[in-house]
Backbone of each chain as ProteinMPNN parsed JSONL, in Angstrom:
{"seq_chain_A": "MSLTELLPITDLNDCCAPITREPMKADGAEKLARSLKALADPARLRLLSIVASHEDAEACVCDLTEPLGLSQPTVSHHLKVLVSAGYLNREKRGTWAYYSLAPHALETVSGLLGDL", "coords_chain_A": {"N_chain_A": [[64.082, -109.911, 259.234], [64.621, -111.557, 262.025], [63.022, -113.088, 264.062], [63.488, -113.554, 266.374], [64.595, -111.047, 267.297], [62.469, -109.526, 267.84], [60.361, -107.517, 270.174], [57.16, -107.741, 272.312], [55.846, -104.83, 271.714], [54.892, -103.344, 274.24], [56.438, -103.921, 275.589], [57.486, -101.037, 275.295], [56.161, -98.994, 276.788], [56.504, -97.91, 279.134], [59.107, -97.119, 278.555], [60.54, -94.867, 277.449], [61.157, -91.069, 277.192], [59.241, -89.161, 275.195], [61.369, -89.184, 272.711], [62.394, -86.582, 271.619], [62.729, -85.369, 274.201], [64.346, -85.139, 276.178], [68.005, -86.904, 277.227], [67.961, -89.93, 275.199], [68.488, -93.043, 276.822], [70.469, -96.369, 276.938], [69.704, -98.533, 277.196], [66.34, -98.616, 276.863], [66.484, -97.14, 274.279], [67.422, -98.903, 272.694], [65.324, -100.496, 272.527], [63.807, -99.177, 271.478], [64.184, -99.588, 268.562], [63.982, -101.839, 267.366], [61.181, -101.852, 268.31], [60.99, -100.4, 266.115], [62.509, -101.546, 263.545], [61.119, -103.269, 263.148], [59.264, -102.388, 261.732], [59.777, -101.069, 259.795], [59.575, -101.608, 256.982], [58.071, -102.583, 253.538], [56.961, -103.535, 252.561], [55.37, -105.041, 255.27], [54.758, -102.251, 256.481], [52.447, -101.807, 254.706], [51.189, -103.951, 254.812], [50.199, -103.68, 257.817], [49.098, -101.134, 256.638], [46.258, -101.747, 254.992], [44.769, -103.287, 257.003], [43.924, -101.737, 258.804], [42.691, -100.557, 257.072], [40.314, -101.685, 256.773], [37.061, -103.34, 257.942], [36.114, -102.991, 261.369], [38.831, -102.907, 261.869], [40.277, -105.03, 261.263], [41.317, -107.969, 259.321], [41.12, -111.274, 257.0], [43.303, -113.416, 256.713], [43.76, -114.529, 253.678], [42.39, -112.172, 252.439], [44.663, -110.508, 252.322], [47.461, -111.27, 251.186], [47.04, -111.242, 247.614], [46.416, -108.364, 247.298], [49.875, -107.536, 247.711], [51.008, -108.363, 246.04], [53.152, -110.811, 246.658], [54.938, -114.109, 248.078], [52.739, -116.294, 248.848], [54.435, -117.427, 251.516], [55.375, -115.276, 252.304], [54.585, -113.142, 253.032], [53.038, -114.993, 255.158], [55.413, -115.124, 256.631], [55.779, -111.682, 257.204], [53.472, -111.177, 258.356], [54.106, -112.764, 261.193], [56.136, -110.967, 261.276], [55.061, -108.428, 262.438], [53.298, -108.889, 264.27], [53.976, -110.973, 266.982], [56.468, -108.507, 266.847], [53.705, -106.795, 268.784], [52.47, -105.497, 267.069], [49.946, -106.542, 265.259], [47.219, -107.993, 266.56], [46.775, -111.535, 265.573], [43.534, -114.085, 264.978], [42.869, -117.414, 265.286], [39.551, -118.858, 263.514], [37.988, -120.587, 262.342], [38.538, -122.022, 258.959], [40.392, -119.376, 258.93], [42.82, -117.552, 259.844], [43.006, -114.172, 261.696], [43.835, -111.0, 261.469], [44.358, -108.455, 263.009], [44.768, -104.887, 264.134], [46.869, -103.359, 267.092], [45.109, -102.73, 269.822], [46.376, -99.214, 270.264], [49.369, -99.278, 269.763], [50.288, -98.744, 267.06], [49.874, -95.572, 267.713], [51.764, -95.783, 270.137], [54.33, -95.923, 269.485], [54.296, -93.968, 267.578], [54.199, -91.552, 269.067], [56.442, -91.65, 270.562], [58.344, -91.19, 269.373], [57.546, -88.382, 268.525], [56.318, -86.203, 270.289], [53.193, -85.76, 270.092]], "CA_chain_A": [[64.87, -109.421, 260.256], [64.254, -112.281, 262.514], [61.284, -113.513, 265.069], [64.265, -113.671, 267.779], [64.904, -109.754, 267.717], [61.832, -108.602, 268.4], [60.008, -107.733, 272.166], [56.004, -107.212, 272.193], [55.509, -103.124, 272.15], [53.837, -103.091, 275.592], [57.222, -103.102, 276.559], [58.001, -99.503, 275.705], [55.284, -98.166, 277.389], [57.346, -98.007, 280.172], [60.621, -97.783, 278.402], [61.018, -94.222, 277.519], [60.236, -90.707, 276.811], [59.45, -88.387, 273.962], [63.058, -89.58, 272.476], [63.054, -84.785, 272.373], [62.615, -84.987, 275.472], [65.438, -85.891, 276.802], [68.81, -87.711, 275.803], [67.38, -91.284, 275.916], [69.166, -93.87, 278.379], [70.633, -97.239, 276.275], [68.72, -100.006, 277.333], [65.069, -97.503, 275.712], [66.339, -96.263, 272.241], [67.313, -100.588, 271.86], [64.009, -101.512, 272.223], [62.678, -97.728, 270.708], [65.025, -99.333, 268.04], [63.42, -102.646, 267.422], [59.76, -101.213, 266.664], [61.141, -99.265, 264.412], [62.387, -102.035, 262.701], [59.429, -104.525, 262.094], [57.531, -101.224, 261.052], [60.767, -99.942, 258.576], [59.85, -102.472, 255.71], [57.638, -101.777, 253.037], [55.374, -104.767, 252.723], [54.77, -104.718, 257.051], [54.036, -101.044, 255.958], [51.355, -102.049, 253.83], [49.924, -105.049, 255.153], [49.779, -102.789, 258.165], [47.742, -100.381, 256.046], [45.383, -102.519, 254.965], [44.196, -104.144, 257.752], [43.814, -101.164, 259.891], [41.363, -99.49, 256.356], [39.041, -103.324, 256.712], [36.323, -102.957, 258.338], [36.882, -103.034, 262.037], [40.677, -103.018, 261.041], [40.019, -106.448, 260.797], [41.307, -109.124, 257.841], [40.943, -112.502, 256.398], [44.693, -114.231, 255.756], [42.566, -114.959, 252.595], [42.514, -110.58, 251.964], [46.863, -110.433, 253.027], [48.536, -111.809, 250.251], [46.652, -110.812, 246.661], [47.105, -106.91, 247.099], [51.175, -106.8, 248.208], [52.297, -108.935, 244.946], [54.433, -111.295, 247.368], [54.251, -115.233, 248.3], [51.93, -116.296, 250.909], [55.299, -117.514, 252.912], [56.162, -114.058, 252.506], [53.495, -112.462, 253.583], [52.945, -114.965, 256.497], [56.408, -114.03, 257.455], [55.615, -110.523, 257.685], [52.58, -110.753, 259.511], [54.791, -113.056, 262.267], [56.915, -109.859, 262.714], [53.901, -108.193, 263.468], [52.059, -110.133, 265.692], [55.789, -110.669, 267.795], [56.199, -106.931, 267.491], [52.977, -106.431, 268.911], [51.756, -104.235, 266.085], [48.648, -106.829, 265.029], [46.709, -110.018, 267.235], [46.072, -113.067, 265.555], [43.531, -114.997, 266.136], [42.414, -117.659, 264.515], [38.673, -118.378, 263.277], [37.413, -121.658, 261.675], [40.075, -121.852, 258.609], [41.251, -118.813, 258.558], [43.095, -116.5, 260.622], [42.428, -112.969, 261.241], [44.482, -110.277, 262.188], [43.224, -107.002, 263.478], [45.031, -103.884, 264.811], [46.703, -104.025, 267.824], [45.44, -100.747, 269.998], [47.507, -98.028, 270.738], [50.558, -99.907, 269.433], [51.219, -97.512, 266.132], [49.774, -94.782, 269.014], [52.533, -96.253, 271.717], [55.446, -95.418, 269.22], [54.267, -92.129, 267.541], [53.809, -90.707, 269.985], [58.144, -91.063, 271.62], [58.569, -90.189, 268.407], [55.927, -86.741, 267.936], [55.673, -86.471, 271.553], [52.695, -84.119, 270.121]], "C_chain_A": [[64.122, -110.123, 260.721], [63.301, -111.951, 263.676], [62.387, -113.393, 266.284], [64.496, -112.067, 268.337], [63.979, -108.435, 268.032], [60.916, -108.429, 270.121], [58.776, -106.798, 271.963], [56.812, -105.324, 272.244], [55.163, -102.977, 273.16], [55.098, -102.645, 275.847], [57.704, -102.282, 276.207], [56.979, -99.482, 276.032], [55.942, -97.713, 278.585], [58.789, -97.739, 280.102], [61.222, -96.715, 278.577], [60.126, -93.247, 277.545], [60.484, -89.41, 276.056], [61.023, -88.731, 273.719], [63.469, -88.118, 272.256], [63.257, -84.691, 273.341], [63.448, -84.35, 276.649], [67.094, -86.137, 276.606], [68.219, -88.982, 276.832], [68.754, -92.171, 276.277], [69.051, -95.661, 276.821], [69.926, -97.822, 276.164], [67.225, -99.233, 276.686], [65.755, -97.175, 273.815], [66.582, -97.387, 272.28], [66.088, -100.477, 271.673], [63.266, -100.32, 271.413], [62.749, -98.802, 268.525], [64.395, -100.5, 267.223], [62.111, -103.179, 267.296], [59.899, -101.275, 266.254], [61.569, -100.078, 263.786], [61.51, -103.25, 261.96], [59.199, -103.396, 262.266], [58.574, -101.139, 260.049], [60.482, -101.197, 257.263], [59.064, -102.359, 254.41], [56.153, -102.69, 253.256], [54.969, -104.804, 253.819], [54.298, -103.231, 256.601], [52.274, -101.373, 255.257], [50.583, -103.254, 254.476], [48.916, -104.618, 256.084], [48.291, -101.691, 258.613], [46.492, -100.794, 256.118], [44.305, -102.967, 256.025], [43.871, -103.161, 258.592], [42.708, -100.696, 258.911], [40.442, -100.13, 256.016], [38.234, -102.279, 257.891], [36.153, -103.249, 259.914], [38.264, -103.469, 262.713], [40.726, -104.304, 262.078], [40.463, -107.301, 259.442], [41.913, -110.28, 257.797], [43.119, -112.267, 256.05], [44.543, -114.116, 254.852], [43.093, -113.511, 251.874], [44.303, -110.472, 252.298], [47.334, -110.481, 251.437], [48.53, -111.624, 248.558], [47.509, -108.951, 246.048], [48.874, -106.735, 247.042], [51.679, -107.028, 246.852], [52.825, -110.174, 245.053], [53.623, -113.565, 246.801], [53.454, -115.788, 249.261], [52.91, -116.73, 251.572], [55.66, -116.052, 252.907], [55.017, -113.487, 253.06], [53.839, -113.304, 255.138], [53.845, -114.386, 257.153], [56.329, -112.963, 257.421], [54.82, -110.352, 258.293], [53.253, -111.822, 260.566], [55.685, -111.704, 262.206], [56.148, -109.573, 263.146], [53.291, -108.489, 264.548], [53.318, -110.584, 266.852], [56.428, -109.48, 268.133], [55.268, -106.72, 267.98], [52.369, -105.221, 268.346], [49.946, -104.85, 265.804], [48.149, -108.215, 265.887], [46.598, -110.872, 265.883], [45.037, -114.308, 265.882], [42.669, -116.263, 264.612], [40.935, -118.464, 264.042], [37.799, -119.269, 261.983], [38.441, -122.517, 261.047], [40.781, -121.358, 258.024], [41.749, -118.185, 259.595], [43.21, -114.933, 260.203], [43.137, -112.011, 261.945], [43.646, -108.816, 262.513], [44.599, -106.369, 264.122], [45.275, -103.649, 265.654], [46.637, -102.571, 268.515], [46.295, -100.521, 270.459], [49.354, -98.616, 269.996], [51.268, -98.8, 268.406], [51.387, -96.382, 267.08], [51.117, -94.234, 269.705], [54.244, -95.211, 271.047], [55.013, -94.154, 268.435], [54.114, -91.395, 267.761], [55.544, -90.416, 271.151], [58.879, -90.822, 270.597], [59.028, -88.332, 268.169], [56.304, -85.924, 269.091], [55.19, -84.759, 271.128], [52.136, -83.581, 270.83]], "O_chain_A": [[62.944, -109.981, 260.393], [62.934, -110.85, 264.087], [61.842, -113.041, 267.33], [64.571, -111.817, 269.54], [64.201, -107.251, 268.284], [60.986, -109.275, 271.012], [58.863, -105.618, 271.624], [57.883, -104.884, 272.664], [54.94, -101.767, 273.139], [55.313, -101.491, 276.218], [58.843, -102.302, 276.673], [56.419, -100.316, 275.321], [55.448, -96.617, 278.85], [59.598, -97.935, 281.009], [62.174, -96.682, 279.356], [58.924, -93.441, 277.726], [61.495, -88.713, 276.136], [61.826, -88.5, 274.623], [64.65, -87.893, 272.523], [64.087, -83.839, 273.659], [63.297, -83.522, 277.548], [67.541, -85.451, 275.687], [68.053, -89.164, 278.038], [69.893, -91.84, 275.948], [68.099, -95.954, 276.098], [69.281, -97.887, 275.118], [67.228, -99.57, 275.502], [65.341, -97.083, 272.659], [65.642, -97.747, 271.571], [65.707, -100.341, 270.51], [62.235, -100.539, 270.778], [61.904, -98.753, 267.631], [64.207, -100.09, 266.077], [61.718, -104.187, 266.709], [59.423, -102.049, 265.423], [61.143, -99.751, 262.678], [61.353, -103.798, 260.869], [58.736, -103.28, 263.401], [57.951, -101.138, 258.987], [61.494, -101.572, 256.671], [59.828, -101.59, 253.827], [55.032, -102.6, 253.756], [53.766, -104.557, 253.742], [53.097, -103.242, 256.33], [51.185, -100.955, 255.65], [49.354, -103.297, 254.542], [47.694, -104.725, 255.979], [47.435, -101.456, 259.466], [45.679, -100.441, 256.972], [43.097, -102.959, 255.789], [43.312, -103.708, 259.543], [41.671, -100.365, 259.486], [39.639, -99.708, 255.184], [38.492, -101.201, 258.426], [35.891, -104.447, 259.809], [38.574, -104.124, 263.708], [41.093, -104.433, 263.246], [39.722, -107.144, 258.472], [42.993, -110.501, 258.345], [43.829, -111.434, 255.489], [45.351, -113.25, 254.516], [43.949, -113.511, 250.989], [44.076, -109.489, 253.004], [47.471, -109.476, 250.739], [49.605, -111.761, 247.975], [48.336, -108.53, 245.239], [49.27, -105.807, 246.336], [52.53, -106.29, 246.356], [53.064, -110.822, 244.034], [52.783, -114.073, 246.058], [53.638, -115.651, 250.471], [52.586, -116.558, 252.747], [56.448, -115.762, 253.808], [54.967, -114.046, 254.156], [54.509, -112.814, 256.047], [53.671, -113.494, 257.984], [57.458, -112.736, 257.857], [54.943, -109.391, 259.053], [52.344, -111.681, 261.383], [55.981, -111.326, 263.339], [55.915, -110.039, 264.261], [52.919, -108.03, 265.628], [52.975, -110.024, 267.893], [56.884, -109.232, 269.249], [55.486, -105.511, 267.917], [51.905, -104.239, 268.925], [48.95, -104.15, 265.985], [48.715, -109.305, 265.793], [46.003, -110.16, 265.073], [45.294, -115.239, 266.645], [42.172, -116.002, 263.516], [41.369, -119.525, 264.491], [37.189, -118.797, 261.023], [39.112, -123.363, 261.64], [41.547, -121.755, 257.146], [40.966, -118.237, 260.544], [43.397, -114.452, 259.086], [43.094, -112.143, 263.168], [42.526, -108.411, 262.202], [45.455, -107.125, 264.58], [44.204, -103.383, 266.199], [47.361, -101.603, 268.284], [47.063, -101.28, 271.05], [50.321, -97.855, 269.978], [52.302, -98.167, 268.621], [52.516, -96.022, 267.414], [51.53, -93.085, 269.864], [54.94, -94.368, 271.612], [55.586, -93.148, 268.855], [53.87, -90.404, 267.074], [55.786, -89.567, 272.01], [59.985, -90.295, 270.72], [59.962, -87.579, 267.895], [56.659, -84.785, 268.789], [55.661, -83.635, 271.294], [51.89, -82.388, 270.646]]}, "seq_chain_B": "MSLTELLPITDLNDCCAPITREPMKADGAEKLARSLKALADPARLRLLSIVASHEDAEACVCDLTEPLGLSQPTVSHHLKVLVSAGYLNREKRGTWAYYSLAPHALETVSGLLGDL", "coords_chain_B": {"N_chain_B": [[73.313, -98.7, 257.462], [73.464, -98.238, 254.386], [74.692, -94.777, 252.63], [73.222, -94.245, 250.898], [71.519, -95.124, 249.821], [69.038, -94.343, 251.423], [66.177, -90.854, 251.734], [65.685, -87.405, 251.747], [63.827, -86.551, 253.898], [61.792, -84.515, 253.54], [60.593, -85.77, 251.292], [58.652, -87.283, 251.943], [56.529, -85.599, 252.287], [54.124, -85.624, 250.955], [53.983, -87.806, 250.008], [52.024, -89.867, 250.753], [49.174, -91.186, 252.718], [48.177, -90.604, 256.434], [49.445, -94.352, 257.922], [47.253, -95.891, 258.432], [44.725, -94.378, 258.299], [44.389, -95.358, 254.878], [44.823, -98.35, 252.304], [47.952, -98.805, 252.242], [50.105, -96.738, 248.868], [52.558, -98.919, 247.022], [54.944, -97.049, 246.679], [55.061, -95.285, 248.347], [54.849, -96.488, 250.935], [57.117, -97.458, 250.268], [58.909, -95.405, 250.802], [58.59, -94.25, 253.555], [59.563, -96.653, 254.716], [62.211, -96.214, 254.258], [62.581, -93.9, 255.629], [62.664, -94.559, 258.064], [63.869, -96.819, 258.836], [65.749, -95.207, 258.738], [66.072, -93.878, 261.134], [65.804, -96.642, 262.774], [67.62, -97.867, 264.991], [69.591, -97.167, 267.506], [72.261, -95.715, 268.016], [71.206, -93.144, 266.763], [68.711, -93.162, 267.82], [69.496, -91.901, 270.214], [70.947, -90.711, 269.564], [70.584, -88.436, 268.612], [68.279, -87.963, 270.385], [69.678, -86.573, 272.115], [70.927, -84.33, 270.559], [68.468, -83.18, 270.502], [67.923, -82.193, 272.659], [69.334, -80.634, 273.748], [70.263, -77.044, 274.1], [68.539, -74.773, 272.752], [68.151, -76.916, 270.676], [70.309, -77.923, 269.066], [73.677, -78.684, 268.514], [77.473, -79.242, 269.531], [79.441, -80.997, 267.139], [81.116, -82.036, 269.294], [80.084, -82.397, 270.803], [78.966, -84.614, 271.341], [80.108, -87.909, 270.892], [81.044, -88.732, 273.318], [79.03, -89.385, 274.677], [78.046, -91.966, 274.059], [80.007, -93.124, 274.599], [80.901, -94.362, 271.545], [83.392, -94.919, 268.871], [85.083, -92.057, 267.649], [84.854, -92.317, 264.212], [82.231, -93.832, 263.337], [80.071, -92.689, 265.067], [80.44, -90.017, 263.49], [79.799, -91.469, 260.871], [76.927, -92.52, 261.94], [75.909, -89.524, 262.348], [75.447, -88.736, 260.004], [74.04, -90.647, 258.803], [71.508, -89.812, 259.915], [71.688, -86.68, 259.1], [71.532, -86.702, 256.226], [69.004, -88.496, 255.614], [67.341, -86.517, 256.165], [67.316, -86.273, 259.131], [68.933, -84.29, 260.921], [70.477, -81.872, 261.023], [73.204, -79.815, 259.363], [75.731, -77.836, 259.554], [78.494, -76.166, 259.461], [80.762, -74.42, 261.198], [83.818, -72.269, 261.585], [85.683, -74.384, 264.377], [83.961, -76.513, 264.439], [81.425, -78.476, 263.763], [77.921, -77.964, 263.903], [75.893, -79.313, 264.797], [71.508, -79.612, 264.48], [68.202, -80.207, 265.37], [66.579, -81.411, 262.663], [63.441, -78.933, 261.771], [59.846, -80.067, 262.068], [61.179, -82.494, 261.125], [60.448, -85.452, 262.714], [57.891, -84.979, 263.623], [57.219, -85.604, 261.526], [56.67, -87.872, 260.398], [55.64, -89.602, 262.674], [53.144, -88.665, 262.231], [51.884, -90.101, 260.354], [52.17, -92.58, 260.845], [50.852, -92.387, 263.558], [48.743, -91.084, 263.08], [47.058, -89.085, 264.309]], "CA_chain_B": [[72.484, -98.693, 256.92], [74.539, -97.338, 253.478], [73.648, -93.475, 252.551], [72.658, -93.463, 249.352], [69.069, -95.942, 250.698], [68.381, -92.581, 252.221], [65.992, -89.6, 251.108], [65.01, -86.772, 252.538], [62.082, -86.752, 254.644], [60.747, -83.467, 253.343], [60.248, -86.452, 250.165], [57.803, -88.182, 252.262], [55.218, -85.077, 253.189], [53.528, -85.7, 249.513], [54.25, -89.103, 249.538], [51.332, -89.96, 251.466], [48.476, -90.95, 253.999], [49.136, -91.925, 257.001], [48.689, -95.788, 257.748], [45.079, -96.537, 259.405], [43.352, -94.385, 257.213], [43.995, -95.753, 253.672], [45.579, -99.253, 252.061], [49.846, -97.32, 251.658], [50.895, -97.401, 247.751], [53.916, -98.917, 247.059], [56.059, -96.364, 246.543], [54.58, -94.237, 249.533], [55.804, -97.229, 251.532], [58.852, -97.688, 250.236], [59.455, -93.646, 250.515], [58.475, -93.912, 255.007], [60.627, -97.608, 255.567], [63.655, -96.092, 254.26], [62.502, -93.215, 256.193], [61.921, -95.443, 259.195], [65.287, -97.625, 259.222], [67.472, -94.285, 259.439], [65.394, -94.339, 262.079], [65.461, -97.48, 263.774], [69.219, -97.838, 265.43], [69.59, -97.512, 268.358], [72.469, -95.201, 268.829], [70.807, -92.238, 266.429], [68.087, -91.83, 269.107], [70.162, -90.897, 271.141], [71.999, -89.196, 269.342], [68.711, -87.267, 267.911], [66.936, -87.412, 271.675], [71.321, -85.558, 273.044], [70.767, -83.384, 270.87], [66.989, -82.221, 270.45], [67.688, -82.182, 274.718], [70.141, -79.547, 274.058], [69.749, -75.501, 273.832], [67.933, -74.871, 271.264], [68.017, -78.561, 269.946], [71.75, -77.573, 268.061], [74.694, -79.286, 269.334], [78.033, -79.687, 268.599], [79.286, -83.01, 266.898], [82.577, -82.514, 270.435], [79.132, -83.143, 273.048], [78.311, -86.113, 270.924], [80.65, -88.411, 270.675], [81.163, -88.544, 274.378], [78.168, -89.372, 275.547], [77.344, -92.94, 273.503], [80.843, -94.367, 274.696], [81.086, -95.265, 270.15], [84.434, -94.316, 269.069], [83.782, -91.027, 266.349], [84.427, -92.816, 263.41], [81.722, -94.371, 264.34], [79.287, -91.677, 266.197], [80.484, -89.551, 262.722], [79.141, -92.215, 260.467], [75.552, -92.126, 262.115], [75.163, -88.609, 262.47], [75.686, -88.56, 258.299], [72.633, -91.244, 258.376], [71.066, -88.574, 260.606], [71.538, -85.932, 258.297], [71.111, -87.653, 254.064], [68.049, -88.224, 255.9], [67.059, -84.785, 256.94], [66.278, -85.556, 260.539], [69.548, -83.833, 261.353], [71.01, -80.777, 259.847], [74.284, -79.582, 260.298], [76.086, -76.596, 259.495], [80.397, -75.67, 260.196], [81.612, -73.036, 262.317], [84.545, -72.792, 262.815], [86.35, -75.755, 264.192], [83.434, -78.06, 264.705], [80.272, -79.166, 263.026], [77.271, -78.224, 264.834], [73.921, -79.865, 264.589], [70.374, -79.157, 264.235], [66.994, -81.28, 264.903], [64.887, -80.562, 260.989], [62.054, -78.66, 261.67], [59.162, -80.912, 261.203], [60.377, -84.393, 260.722], [60.159, -86.292, 263.628], [56.725, -85.11, 263.37], [55.761, -85.777, 259.587], [57.058, -89.622, 260.802], [55.034, -89.82, 263.606], [52.343, -88.044, 261.816], [52.344, -90.588, 258.958], [52.111, -93.221, 261.967], [49.817, -92.641, 264.218], [47.748, -89.762, 262.715], [46.464, -88.239, 266.011]], "C_chain_B": [[73.256, -97.989, 255.654], [73.28, -96.0, 252.781], [73.103, -93.948, 251.48], [71.412, -94.688, 249.151], [68.835, -94.787, 250.728], [67.574, -91.445, 250.584], [65.532, -89.59, 251.653], [63.84, -86.626, 252.941], [61.653, -85.681, 254.316], [60.628, -83.924, 251.884], [58.785, -87.321, 251.114], [56.329, -86.541, 253.016], [54.089, -85.235, 251.605], [53.3, -87.077, 249.313], [53.141, -90.181, 249.957], [50.506, -90.117, 252.585], [48.978, -91.774, 254.942], [48.663, -93.436, 257.271], [47.755, -96.318, 258.4], [44.319, -95.816, 258.968], [43.085, -94.686, 255.543], [45.053, -97.155, 253.077], [47.368, -98.029, 251.246], [49.883, -98.429, 249.379], [52.211, -97.98, 247.724], [55.259, -97.793, 247.151], [55.342, -95.55, 247.512], [54.948, -95.26, 250.823], [56.659, -97.864, 251.002], [59.658, -96.784, 250.77], [59.962, -93.886, 252.486], [59.271, -95.425, 255.5], [61.348, -97.432, 254.883], [63.701, -94.854, 255.072], [63.342, -93.772, 257.743], [63.536, -96.21, 259.292], [66.567, -96.371, 259.3], [67.095, -93.756, 260.715], [65.92, -95.236, 263.729], [66.742, -97.99, 264.283], [69.039, -97.325, 266.709], [70.6, -96.237, 269.687], [72.23, -94.072, 268.159], [69.872, -92.05, 267.222], [68.193, -91.439, 269.666], [70.935, -90.116, 270.743], [70.762, -87.893, 268.646], [68.827, -86.372, 269.793], [68.194, -85.79, 272.313], [70.971, -83.985, 271.813], [69.978, -82.331, 270.221], [66.978, -81.907, 271.848], [68.275, -80.602, 274.353], [69.769, -78.068, 273.46], [69.996, -75.222, 272.909], [68.308, -76.327, 269.692], [69.158, -78.367, 268.17], [72.578, -78.158, 269.164], [75.754, -79.606, 268.212], [79.718, -81.371, 268.212], [80.893, -83.477, 268.298], [81.627, -83.038, 271.399], [78.692, -84.145, 272.447], [79.112, -86.877, 270.789], [80.818, -89.124, 272.202], [80.251, -89.839, 275.217], [77.886, -90.993, 275.089], [78.31, -93.737, 273.604], [80.916, -95.258, 273.584], [82.382, -94.846, 269.773], [83.446, -93.099, 267.338], [84.132, -91.201, 264.617], [82.533, -93.537, 263.073], [80.25, -93.957, 264.127], [78.772, -90.581, 264.083], [79.407, -90.428, 261.125], [77.187, -92.264, 260.47], [74.891, -90.682, 262.239], [74.766, -88.391, 260.9], [74.543, -89.301, 258.105], [71.961, -89.838, 258.76], [70.475, -86.956, 259.101], [71.014, -86.514, 256.715], [69.095, -87.631, 255.006], [66.725, -87.562, 256.382], [66.126, -85.24, 258.259], [67.385, -85.026, 261.314], [69.717, -82.269, 260.652], [72.436, -79.931, 260.03], [75.759, -78.562, 259.071], [78.162, -76.397, 260.158], [80.374, -74.62, 260.329], [82.736, -73.254, 262.959], [85.315, -73.746, 262.825], [85.407, -77.242, 263.867], [82.411, -77.528, 263.705], [79.578, -78.87, 264.015], [75.7, -79.362, 264.594], [72.923, -79.885, 265.377], [69.63, -80.221, 264.618], [66.119, -80.166, 263.808], [64.325, -80.162, 261.736], [61.23, -80.458, 261.207], [59.331, -82.462, 261.365], [60.31, -85.19, 260.725], [58.634, -86.486, 263.591], [56.214, -86.008, 262.326], [55.993, -87.48, 259.931], [56.199, -90.011, 261.872], [54.38, -89.624, 263.48], [51.888, -89.176, 261.515], [51.9, -92.317, 259.553], [51.203, -92.888, 262.756], [48.567, -92.073, 263.946], [47.145, -89.306, 263.706], [45.777, -87.591, 266.013]], "O_chain_B": [[73.775, -96.938, 256.029], [72.071, -95.99, 252.549], [71.894, -93.767, 251.62], [70.606, -94.822, 248.231], [68.303, -94.255, 249.753], [67.895, -91.266, 249.409], [64.917, -90.458, 252.273], [62.859, -86.586, 252.199], [60.618, -85.583, 254.976], [60.551, -83.029, 251.042], [58.005, -87.973, 250.42], [55.533, -86.636, 253.95], [53.091, -84.523, 251.712], [52.472, -87.483, 248.498], [53.297, -91.332, 249.549], [50.785, -89.409, 253.552], [49.646, -92.807, 254.903], [47.547, -93.76, 256.865], [47.794, -97.447, 258.889], [43.137, -96.156, 259.011], [42.036, -94.416, 254.959], [46.219, -97.005, 253.441], [47.635, -97.174, 250.401], [49.793, -99.557, 248.896], [53.037, -97.47, 248.481], [56.345, -97.964, 247.706], [54.811, -94.765, 246.727], [55.386, -94.659, 251.804], [56.923, -98.998, 251.401], [60.8, -97.011, 251.167], [61.126, -93.782, 252.872], [59.625, -95.429, 256.679], [61.648, -98.511, 254.373], [64.855, -94.529, 255.352], [64.381, -93.352, 258.252], [64.244, -95.742, 260.183], [67.733, -96.445, 259.688], [67.955, -93.147, 261.352], [66.196, -94.921, 264.886], [66.915, -99.017, 263.627], [67.865, -96.986, 266.856], [70.404, -95.903, 270.855], [73.018, -93.271, 268.661], [69.787, -90.888, 267.621], [67.45, -90.557, 270.095], [71.497, -89.14, 271.239], [70.528, -86.704, 268.431], [69.131, -85.271, 270.253], [67.903, -84.657, 272.698], [70.82, -82.837, 272.231], [70.282, -81.264, 269.687], [65.979, -81.324, 272.27], [67.677, -79.576, 274.677], [69.06, -77.954, 272.46], [71.018, -75.239, 272.222], [68.542, -76.438, 268.489], [68.961, -78.54, 266.967], [72.317, -78.157, 270.367], [75.638, -79.938, 267.032], [80.443, -82.163, 268.815], [81.507, -84.541, 268.361], [81.858, -83.747, 272.378], [77.837, -84.752, 273.093], [79.157, -86.568, 269.598], [80.666, -90.343, 272.124], [80.582, -90.757, 275.968], [77.315, -91.501, 276.054], [78.219, -94.86, 273.108], [80.985, -96.473, 273.771], [82.717, -94.082, 270.679], [82.441, -93.116, 266.627], [83.739, -90.347, 263.822], [82.078, -93.149, 261.997], [79.424, -94.5, 263.393], [77.667, -90.445, 263.556], [78.474, -89.863, 260.554], [76.406, -92.123, 259.529], [73.67, -90.528, 262.244], [73.692, -87.836, 260.669], [73.802, -88.825, 257.245], [71.913, -88.894, 257.971], [69.441, -86.561, 258.561], [69.812, -86.596, 256.462], [68.248, -86.755, 254.837], [65.618, -87.924, 256.781], [64.964, -84.94, 258.532], [67.164, -85.128, 262.521], [68.958, -81.783, 259.813], [72.557, -79.382, 261.125], [76.389, -78.902, 258.069], [78.654, -76.587, 261.27], [79.93, -73.813, 259.513], [83.002, -73.843, 264.006], [85.779, -74.199, 261.779], [85.7, -78.347, 263.41], [82.478, -76.502, 263.028], [80.017, -79.197, 265.118], [74.721, -79.857, 264.035], [72.997, -80.074, 266.591], [70.122, -81.317, 264.348], [65.517, -79.093, 263.854], [64.391, -80.809, 262.782], [61.611, -81.429, 260.554], [58.502, -83.347, 261.579], [60.169, -85.984, 259.794], [58.071, -87.58, 263.545], [55.267, -86.789, 262.24], [55.118, -88.216, 259.475], [56.089, -91.237, 261.826], [53.737, -90.06, 264.436], [51.27, -89.625, 262.48], [51.396, -93.139, 258.788], [50.251, -93.511, 262.286], [47.502, -92.445, 264.438], [46.028, -89.254, 263.192], [45.418, -87.075, 267.071]]}, "name": "protein", "num_of_chains": 2, "seq": "MSLTELLPITDLNDCCAPITREPMKADGAEKLARSLKALADPARLRLLSIVASHEDAEACVCDLTEPLGLSQPTVSHHLKVLVSAGYLNREKRGTWAYYSLAPHALETVSGLLGDLMSLTELLPITDLNDCCAPITREPMKADGAEKLARSLKALADPARLRLLSIVASHEDAEACVCDLTEPLGLSQPTVSHHLKVLVSAGYLNREKRGTWAYYSLAPHALETVSGLLGDL"}
């Protein structure tokens, strides 16, 4: 997906109620759909789960290319989508970039779907 | 999205652990991504929320066209996607088709994302 379509997940915090609670308005549905599109890709789901499973939920980009069997530019693109959508944070330290799970991002989406 | 890409959400039940618990395997990530794609559309999110908000979480197709301001064939397409993906059940009674929320479908996806 194009990076210009993305919006940070923090925009979801006040967008809408859980989808089963009341009919969604157009604006809230648009925002939630964008956040879901950023997640709805097998490579991005795997990257998120690899980062989350690492110690301290943080992984070096050098650990993220090999497990997926994808080229480094492809992995970089998916990581950019996840950062732009607010699921991952990125920090450059020395030679490498490190990616960590953004606190509450997945829980926000999950809560809007599930109202658990 | 094409209906041939869809798989019923019941296929997710044994596919995988919550994505933050362990690195996802390719097969599970592919299945979860397909289910998320079926959700990642503003019109489909609104249709789901309208059905869920109706009494008994069931709505006549005759109640679903007008609120979205979309043509009847477009709404029908989105409803087909939601039924094929397992989020809605469809029952024909007399003249009209009735759509109801499939039990546990949204909770399954929500649980895989959020591990709440």
